[in-house]
C-alpha positions in Angstrom: 19.0 -6.1 9.9 18.4 -8.4 7.0 17.8 -7.3 4.3 16.1 -9.6 0.9 16.0 -8.3 -2.6 12.8 -7.2 -3.1 12.8 -8.4 -7.3 9.0 -7.2 -8.1 10.0 -3.4 -7.1 13.4 -3.6 -8.6 12.2 -5.0 -11.4 9.9 -2.3 -12.7 12.8 0.2 -11.9 14.8 -1.7 -14.1 12.1 -1.0 -16.6 11.5 2.3 -16.7 15.3 2.9 -16.6 16.2 5.8 -19.1 12.4 6.3 -19.8 12.6 10.5 -19.6 9.9 10.5 -16.2 10.5 11.0 -13.3 10.1 8.2 -11.2 8.8 8.6 -7.7 8.7 5.6 -4.8 5.8 6.0 -3.0 4.2 3.6 -0.4 3.3 3.9 3.4 6.3 4.6 6.0 8.7 2.2 6.4 7.8 0.0 3.8 10.9 0.2 2.3 11.3 2.7 -0.2 14.8 3.9 0.7 16.1 0.2 0.9 14.9 -0.1 -2.6 16.2 2.7 -4.0 19.7 1.1 -2.7 19.0 -2.0 -4.3 18.5 -0.1 -7.4 21.9 2.0 -7.4 23.9 -1.2 -6.6 22.3 -3.2 -9.4 23.2 0.5 -11.8 26.7 0.0 -10.3 27.1 -3.4 -11.6 25.6 -3.4 -14.7 26.5 0.0 -16.0 30.3 0.6 -16.5 29.4 4.4 -17.6 26.7 5.6 -14.4 27.3 8.1 -12.8 25.5 8.4 -9.4 24.4 11.5 -7.8 22.8 10.7 -4.9 21.3 12.5 -1.9 19.7 11.3 1.4 18.4 14.2 3.5 18.0 12.1 6.5 21.6 12.2 6.3 23.3 15.4 8.4 26.1 15.6 5.7 23.3 16.8 3.2 21.7 19.8 5.3 23.4 22.4 3.6 21.4 21.0 0.3 17.6 21.7 1.8 17.2 25.0 -0.7 16.4 24.5 -4.0 18.9 26.5 -5.4 21.7 24.6 -3.4 20.0 21.2 -4.2 20.3 22.6 -8.3 23.9 23.5 -7.9 25.2 20.3 -6.3 23.7 18.2 -9.1 24.9 20.0 -11.9 28.5 20.5 -10.3 28.4 16.8 -10.5 27.4 16.1 -13.8 29.4 14.2 -16.3 29.0 14.5 -20.4 30.3 11.1 -20.7 28.3 9.3 -18.5 24.9 8.0 -18.0 23.5 10.4 -14.9 21.2 9.1 -12.5 19.8 11.5 -9.5 18.6 9.6 -6.6 16.8 11.7 -3.8 15.3 10.1 -0.7 13.2 12.0 1.9 12.9 15.0 -1.1 10.2 16.7 0.5 12.9 18.0 3.0 14.4 20.3 0.8 12.5 23.6 0.4 11.0 24.0 -2.9 12.4 20.8 -4.6 10.1 20.6 -7.2 11.3 23.6 -8.7 14.9 22.1 -9.1 13.8 18.8 -10.1 11.9 20.7 -12.9 14.6 22.4 -14.2 16.8 19.6 -14.2 14.3 17.7 -15.6 13.6 19.9 -18.6 17.5 19.5 -19.0 16.8 16.0 -20.7 20.2 15.1 -18.9 19.1 13.5 -15.9 17.3 9.8 -14.8 15.8 11.0 -11.7 14.4 9.3 -8.8 13.0 10.8 -5.7 11.2 9.0 -2.6 9.5 11.4 0.0 6.8 11.3 2.9 3.7 10.5 1.1 1.6 13.3 2.2 4.1 15.3 0.4 3.9 13.5 -2.5 0.6 12.3 -3.3 -0.2 10.9 -6.6 -3.0 13.9 -6.9 -0.3 16.3 -6.6 2.3 15.0 -8.5 0.7 16.5 -11.9 0.9 19.9 -9.9 4.6 19.8 -9.1 6.1 18.2 -11.8 5.8 19.6 -14.8 7.3 16.6 -16.3 5.6 13.4 -16.4 6.1 11.2 -13.5 6.0 7.3 -13.2 5.0 6.1 -9.7 6.0 2.6 -8.2 4.3 1.6 -5.2 5.8 -0.3 -2.4 3.8 -2.2 -0.3 5.0 -4.0 3.3 6.2 -7.3 2.6 4.0 -10.2 1.4 3.5 -13.6 2.7 6.2 -15.0 -0.1 8.6 -12.0 1.2 8.2 -13.1 5.0 8.7 -16.5 4.4 12.2 -15.7 2.3 12.9 -13.2 5.2 12.7 -16.1 7.7 13.5 -19.1 5.6 10.3 -20.2 6.3 9.3 -23.8 4.4 6.1 -24.5 5.7 3.6 -22.5 4.0 0.6 -22.9 6.5 2.1 -22.1 9.3 3.8 -19.2 7.8 0.3 -18.0 7.0 -0.5 -18.2 10.9 2.4 -15.8 12.0 2.2 -13.6 8.6 -1.5 -12.6 9.9 -0.5 -11.4 13.6 3.2 -10.2 12.7 2.4 -8.6 9.5 4.4 -7.0 6.6 6.4 -4.3 8.2 9.9 -5.7 7.9 11.3 -2.9 10.7 9.4 -4.8 13.3 11.0 -7.7 13.0 13.9 -6.8 14.6 12.0 -7.3 18.1 11.4 -10.5 19.1 9.6 -9.1 22.3 6.0 -8.9 21.2 5.6 -5.5 23.2 8.2 -3.7 21.4 7.3 -4.8 18.2 3.8 -3.2 18.7 5.2 0.3 20.2 7.3 0.1 16.9 4.3 -0.5 14.6 2.2 2.4 16.8 5.2 4.8 16.5 5.0 4.2 12.8 1.3 4.9 12.8 1.6 7.7 14.5 4.5 9.5 12.3 2.0 8.7 9.6 -1.0 10.6 11.3 0.8 13.4 13.3 4.0 13.9 11.3 2.7 13.6 7.7 -1.1 14.0 7.5 -1.3 16.5 10.3 1.3 18.8 9.4 0.3 18.5 5.6 -3.1 19.6 6.1 -2.5 21.9 9.2 -5.5 19.4 11.2 -6.4 20.8 14.6 -8.6 18.3 15.9 -6.0 15.1 16.0 -7.9 13.2 18.6 -10.9 13.2 16.1 -8.5 12.2 13.2 -7.3 9.2 15.7 -10.9 8.2 16.7 -11.7 7.8 12.8 -8.5 5.6 12.5 -9.7 3.3 15.1 -12.8 3.3 13.8 -12.0 2.3 10.0 -9.7 -0.3 11.5 -12.1 -2.1 14.1 -14.5 -2.1 10.6 -11.7 -3.6 8.3 -13.6 -5.1 5.5 -17.1 -4.0 6.8 -19.5 -1.8 4.3 -18.9 1.4 6.0 -20.7 5.2 5.3 -19.7 8.7 6.2 -23.1 9.0 7.5 -22.8 5.6 9.6 -19.3 7.1 11.0 -20.6 10.9 11.9 -23.4 8.9 13.8 -21.2 6.5 15.5 -19.5 9.8 16.6 -22.8 11.8 17.6 -23.7 8.9 19.8 -20.4 9.6 21.6 -21.0 13.3 22.0 -18.5 14.0 19.0 -20.1 16.7 17.0 -18.4 16.2 13.5 -19.8 17.1 10.0 -19.8 15.0 7.1 -17.2 16.5 5.2 -14.8 16.7 7.9 -15.0 12.7 8.1 -15.1 12.4 4.3 -11.8 14.8 3.9 -9.9 12.8 6.8 -10.3 9.2 5.5 -9.3 10.8 1.8 -5.7 12.1 3.7 -5.7 8.9 5.5 -6.1 7.0 2.3 -3.5 9.0 0.5 -0.8 8.7 2.8 -1.4 5.0 2.4 -2.5 4.2 5.6 -5.9 2.3 3.9 -6.9 1.6 0.6 -10.6 2.5 -0.5 -12.7 -0.5 -2.4 -15.5 1.0 -4.4 -18.7 -1.0 -4.5 -19.8 -2.1 -7.9 -23.1 -3.5 -8.8 -21.9 -6.3 -11.5 -25.5 -6.8 -13.1 -26.1 -2.7 -13.5 -22.3 -2.1 -14.3 -22.4 1.0 -11.9 -20.7 2.1 -9.1 -22.6 2.7 -5.8 -21.8 5.5 -4.4 -23.4 5.5 -1.0 -20.7 3.5 1.1 -17.1 1.5 0.6 -15.1 -0.5 2.0 -11.8 0.2 3.7 -8.9 -2.2 4.1 -5.6 -1.4 6.3 -2.4 -1.4 4.6 -0.8 -4.1 6.9 -2.9 -5.9 9.5 -0.5 -5.6 12.3 -1.3 -2.0 12.8 -4.9 -3.0 13.8 -3.3 -5.8 16.5 -0.8 -3.2 17.6 -3.1 -0.5 18.2 -6.8 -2.0 19.5 -5.6 -5.4 20.3 -7.1 -8.2 20.3 -10.7 -6.9 20.8 -13.3 -7.8 18.4 -10.8 -9.4 16.0 -12.3 -11.1 13.7 -9.8 -13.7 11.5 -11.8 -14.0 8.6 -12.0 -10.2 8.0 -8.2 -9.8 8.7 -7.4 -12.6 5.6 -9.8 -10.4 3.6 -7.7 -7.5 4.5 -4.5 -9.4 3.5 -6.4 -10.9 0.1 -7.0 -7.3 -0.5 -3.8 -5.7 -0.2 -2.2 -8.6 -2.4 -4.2 -7.7 -5.2 -3.5 -4.3 -5.1 0.4 -5.5 -4.9 -0.3 -7.6 -8.4 -1.5 -4.6 -9.8 -5.1 -5.0 -10.1 -7.6 -2.5 -10.2 -9.9 -3.8 -6.9 -14.0 -3.5 -6.1 -16.1 -4.8 -3.8 -19.4 -7.0 -5.8 -22.7 -6.7 -5.4 -25.3 -8.5 -7.4 -29.0 -9.0 -6.9 -28.4 -8.0 -2.5 -25.5 -10.5 -2.7 -22.2 -9.4 -1.9 -19.1 -10.5 -3.8 -15.6 -9.9 -2.0 -13.3 -8.8 -4.8 -13.9 -8.0 -8.1 -10.5 -8.0 -9.8 -9.3 -6.5 -12.9 -6.3 -6.0 -14.9 -6.5 -5.1 -18.4 -8.6 -7.5 -20.3 -8.4 -10.0 -17.1 -10.9 -10.1 -14.5 -11.7 -12.6 -11.3 -14.5 -13.1 -9.0 -13.2 -13.8 -5.5 -14.7 -14.5 -2.2 -13.0 -15.1 1.3 -13.5 -17.1 3.4 -12.2 -18.1 7.2 -13.0 -21.7 6.9 -15.5 -23.6 4.3 -15.7 -27.0 6.0 -19.8 -26.5 7.3 -21.9 -26.9 4.2 -23.5 -23.8 5.5 -21.1 -21.5 5.0 -19.6 -22.8 1.9 -22.8 -22.4 0.4 -23.4 -18.9 1.2 -19.3 -18.2 -0.6 -20.7 -20.3 -3.8 -23.8 -18.9 -4.4 -23.3 -15.1 -5.2 -20.6 -16.7 -7.7 -23.0 -19.0 -9.4 -25.2 -16.2 -9.8 -22.7 -14.6 -12.2 -23.7 -15.0 -15.6 -20.2 -14.0 -17.5 -17.4 -16.4 -18.1 -14.6 -14.8 -16.3 -13.1 -17.2 -13.4 -14.5 -17.4 -10.3 -12.7 -18.3 -7.0 -12.9 -18.7 -3.3 -10.0 -18.4 -0.7 -9.9 -20.5 2.3 -8.1 -22.2 4.8 -8.8 -25.5 2.9 -4.8 -26.7 3.0 -5.0 -28.6 0.5 -4.2 -28.5 -3.6 -6.4 -26.1 -5.4 -9.8 -28.1 -6.3 -13.0 -27.0 -8.2 -17.1 -27.1 -7.2 -19.3 -26.2 -10.0 -16.5 -24.2 -12.3 -15.7 -22.0 -9.2 -11.6 -22.7 -8.3 -11.2 -23.6 -4.1 -8.0 -22.7 -3.3 -6.0 -22.5 0.0 -5.6 -18.8 1.0 -2.0 -19.4 1.7 -1.1 -21.2 -1.3 -2.5 -18.2 -3.3 -0.6 -15.6 -1.2 2.4 -17.1 -2.0 1.4 -17.7 -5.8 
């Protein structure tokens, strides 16, 4: 399998080298966490002549005897070199029983720079403070962006690449399968592992069929405003009895495992969050096609999904805007930066274009406003609104 250097994430790791925090690499299954760790180890070996690398990969049978925290601690401490810079790398750390005890002890010794990856269900951001008494720093890995997809396949035509990327997606492990059926089988296996092995095992879920139906529902309603009560009603109409609490819990599990991302709705005028409903976006659009095929496929909503994930990849806090009964697809915030974004498949039709720009013009503050669509031309402006081709924007 071809590898590319994911400079964004590698630079994030380099920036925190030597910090006392335990560095935790998170992200959906098969998004490249282990490969990133390998790239960083290679970087250290090339740049730090005093590096003492202590690496453990729990998917390798050679480390089978270290799957207990005393053995893990003994293995690491026996390889400590006081004359060197000592780095600990542990892949799939959750496979070690009591790993948090060993890591807390090693961290408190202040002798090591510690990096770990693990199953998302066992290394949730909400669990880190409980697991580790010391500070943690999380680096979230996303599937390949359009720019990375083009680099992987050495593509030059951004518009053609966008057409392919929207179908193939960013799960690079699927790229080795030229046959579409085999590629979809791989993607479904990844999704099943996320649901069955991670979520069901972590939360001891008995009604696996309900969890899978809920997954399908969220996939089929990407970018739509949905509420828990609406989902319960949909299940009830199919003669499936379930409580609001159960549905809400299952959605949280799927989001905690990075399968979906919840985007809260925000009242721009009232400057408050709307609690009645939210939007959900899939970690990678390829899962939707692999699992549900082209049934009810709305390419406009898939484009919106791509933008949502790209904004998160770029480090924005993302909300769905609401203003005077009008919807703004995204309000993206990063420190003092804010931008309002509408996403549309095409805006050639004057009525469609008007539908997109009217809500933006109703916003009275001076923050930038943008419409992303398939224009196939350089950026231009309308009434102060930036109009950008979505493929070009994804590659910025």
